[in-house]
N, C-alpha and C positions, 0 to 999 in steps of 0.2 A: 504493499499499500504506499502511495506516495507520501513523502514528508511534507509537512506544511509549516512554513516559517511565519510565526506570529509575533508582532510587536505590540506589547501592551503599553499604553501611554497613560500616565498618571501625573498629578502635580508633584508628588514627592513620595519618598519611601521612608517616612518617619513611622514610628511604631503606632499602628492603628489596626482597626478591624479589616478594612479593605486590603491593606498591605499584607497582613498575615494571611488572609484568604488567597491572595494572589500567589504567595509563595507556596501554599499548600497545593494550589491548582497547577502550578508550574511542575512540581514534583510528580503529580499524578499524570499530567499530560505527556511528560517527556517519554514515558514508556509506551505511549500510544501513537507515536509517529508525529508528534508535535514538537517543534523547536521553538520554545518561547524566549523572547527577549523583552527587556523593559526600557522605557524611555521616560525620564522625568523632565517636566517643563518648568519647574521652579527651583528646587534644590534637591540634592540626593537624599538626605535623611539617614537615620541611624540604621535602617535595615539594608541599606544598599550593599554594604560589605558582606552581609549574610547571603544575599542573592548571588553576588559574584563568587563567594566561596563555594557555593553549590553548583557553579558552572553556568549560571544565567547571566549573560551580558547585561550591564546597566549603562545606558547612554544618557547624556544630558544635553538637552536642547532648550535653552532658556527663552521663555516668552516674557517680554516686558509688559504685555497686555494680552487680553484674551485672543485677539487677532493681530499678533505682532508680525509685520511683513517679513522681517529677517528670521524670526522663529519659524514661520511658515515655510520659507525657502529651505532652511536648514533641516527641518523635519522631512520635507519632501526628498531632499538629497539623502538623508539617512535611510529612508525607506528604499530608495533606489540602490544605494550602495550595499545594503545588507540583503537585497533580493527578497524583501518581505512579501508574503502572500496576503496576509490579513492584518490590518491595523485595528486593534481593539482598544478603545479609549475608555477612561473611567471618570465619571462624574462631570459636572457641568463645565468647569474651566477647560479640562482636557478635551471634552467632546467638542466644544465650540472651536477650539484651536485646530484639532485634527480635521474637523469638517472643512474648515477654511483651507488647510494645507492640501487636502486630498480632493479638491474639486476636479482636477484633471489627473485622475489616478490610474487610468488605463485598466490593467487586469487586476489591480490590487482591490481586495474587498474591504469594506469598512463596517465596523461594528461599534455602536455606542452603548456603553453600559451605564445604567443608573442604579443608585444604591439607597436613595431616600424617598419616602413617600411624598414629601412636598419638595418639588424639584426646582422651583424658581422663587425669587424674592422680590421681583419687580416686573412691571409690564414689559420693560425692555428685554429682560431675560426670557420672559414668556414668548415674546415675539421672535427672539433668536431660535428658541427650540422649535417653534412652529415653522419658521423659515427653513429649517434643516430637516424637517420631519420626513421628507422623501429623499434626502441625500444619502444616509447610510443604507447599506444593504440589509442590515438587521439591527434590532435593539435587544439588549439583554436587561431584564428587570429582575431584581433579587426577590421579589414577592408580588403578590396579586395587588396589594395597595399601590406599589410602585408602577405597575402596569396601568392601573386605573388612572393615576396621575398623568402618565404619558398620554394616554388616550384623550384626557381632557385638554391636552395641548396639541391635538390634531394628528398624533402619531397613529397610523392604522394598526388596529389590534392584531391583524394577521402577520404583522412584521415584528411583533414583540414576542420574544421567548422568555418565559419565566424559568430561571434557573436559581433555585434556592442556594444560599450559602451552605457549605458543608463543613464538617468538623472532624478532626482526629483526636480521639480521646486519650487519656492517660493509659499507660500499659497496665496499670492496676487501679481499679476503682476503690477509693478508700471509703469504708462505711461512715456514716454520720458519727461524730464524736459523742462520747457519753457526757452528759452534763448532770451535775448535781442540782437539786431543787434550789432555785433562787440565783443560779449561776447565769450570767448574761448570755443571751442569744447572740451568737457570732454571725454577723452579716458581712458580706463582701460585695464590692462593686469594682468593675474594671472597665477602662476605656480612655478616651480622650476628653480632656476638660474643655468641651465646646458648649455653646449655648443650648443646643438641642438635647443634650444629655441632662440638663438641669441638675447638676451635681450639687450646687448650693442648697438645693431643697432638702438634702440629707441632714443638714444642720437643724432645720425645722422639725423633721421627723424625729431626730434624736431627742430634741427638747420636748416634743409631744410625748415620746416614750417615757422620758423621765417624769413628766407631770402626771402620766397615767400609772406610774409605778411599774413600768415594764423595763427590766434591765436589758440593755443591748450594748454590744460593742461592734462598731462598724469600721472595717478597713477599706480605704479608698485607694485603688491601684491605678497608676497611670500618670499622665502629665498632659500639659497643653496650655493654651492661652488663658484659661480660666482658673489656673491653680491658685493664684493669689486671691482672687475673688472668693473662692471656696474657703480658703484659709480664714479670711476676714469674717465670713458668715459663721464659721465654726466658733471663732472667738467671740463674736457678738452674741451668739446663742449660749455661750458658756458651756460648751459640750466637748472641750478639748480632751477631757479624761475618757471619753467613750467613742470619739471619732478620730481615727488615725489616717493621715495622708502618707501612705507608704511608698509613693513614687512608682517608677517604671520597674516592671519585673519581666524576666524572660521565662519565667516558670509560673504562670498563673495557676496551674493545676495544684502546685504545692500550697498555695493560699486557699484555694477551694477546698482542699482536703481538710484544712483546719476549720472550715466554716460550717454553719448550719443551714444558711439561707443566702441565696444570691438575690440582690435587689437592683432595680433599675427604675428611675423616675423620668426617663425620657419623655418628651412630648412629640418627638419625631424620630423615626427609625426607618430602616429598609427591611432587613431580615437580620436581626442583631447577632453578630458574631460572639460577643461576650456571653450572651445568654445561651447560645449553642454550646459553648465551652462549659458552662455551668451544668447543662444537661448531660454532656459527655462525662462529666465528673460525678453525675448522679446527685446533684444538689437541687433541693426544692427552690422555688423562686417566688418572690413577691415583686410585681412589676406594675408599672402604670397601665391604665386601661386605654391602649391605643391599638389601632388596627393591626400593625405588624406583630405585636405581642399576642393578640387574639389569634392571628393566623398561625403562629408557631404553636401556640397552646392547643388549638384545635378542640377536640372534645376531651382532652386529657385533664386529669386532676393534679398535674405535676406542679402547678403554680396557682397563685391568686392574683387577680387583676384588681387594682385599687385606683380610685380616682385621685386627682391631685389635691388631696386634703390630708394634712399631717395627722390630724386626730384619727382619721380612718385608718391610716397607716399603723398608728400606735395600737389601735384596736385589733387589727389583723395579726400584727406581730405578737401581741399579747396572747391571743388565742393559740398561736403556734407554739409559743414559749411553754405553754401549759399542756400541750398535747404532743408528746414525742412520738406516739404511735402514729398519729396523722402525718408528722414529718417523715417517718420512715416509709409510709405508703407513698407519699409525694416523691420521695427520693427514687423509689423504684420506677414510678411513672416517668420521672425526669430522665432517668438513664435510658429508658425505652425510646423517649423522643430523641435523645442524642444519637442513638444508634440508627434511628430512621433517617436522619439527615446526615448521611456520610459524605465525606469528601469524594469518594469513588463515584457516587451518584452525580455529584456536581460535575466532575471531570468528564464522565460519560456523555452527559447532556451537552457540555461545551464542545467536546470533540465532535459530536454528531452535528452540531450547528456548523462548525468550521468545515467539516467534510461536505456538508450539503451546499454551503456557499461556494465551495471550490468544485462542485459537481462530481464529487467522488463518494457520495453517501451510499 
């Protein structure tokens, strides 16, 4: 079967869910006749060396704006020089830049990938997506809610392929820790400190738990532009003793193994990687009641969906803290979800799309 050379284009390779998902996909697709490479259009990021160490080339073509003429030219030259068959871009900035660069692309196929349910922040952005709705050969959405958002922006539904994110779990799943009566419920969150994750809301949740007499300890993993904002919120709420900002980790599963419950208060997601990792680790979850979380949960009892109300969060966490048997049942359901969304399935669907575009399906 013919080898297909794919260039994935993204803003940066800093530590994040999209970047980790890309590395997992690269590993899986390499054995299926795909030769993946990466191109960053802003800066390399901390994961670039890991990609290169595993044999995946990382190129840098800087874009000073979303449609930078020099960046467009250099990207086009890179595609030609590397004999790329498919250019697969990720997220709004890269998609717009790639679409401009690949207007006259000849035989090269073009795929736009979207990772969030709310895709645009202004009328201008909406018009740009609409204007390029018929330019790519295919769109990839990580979930049904993302597909719906694309269709609202005039992208034809029959050109959108939903490919859920996949996960690779730990070699050994650690059972839930044993807790003595009155011992804090250990919570963990992982991700980038960006507005859509609403990380600062955890300070309110911790304060509400304290007011309700629910002992919790929350570990926040990751980094990002909102780190200082979250720190100030924790200090303002006076919950420094029970909320810990542990920073970036390369082994999120070791933190999940020490936890009881994964939490997420996001108001916007695509198909959340961090939550998938929690499922793969067999951890129950309490998360905001948004469509992507509902989509992942399905009919399972692995998690609880909660509105953006700190008192309600405290109530739910209090119930779980006093019902270890329920937590154990939720953990088993969560593990089943993690196994259902495997990286193997993600890679198979992606490779099938690539081969269909190249006429070799």
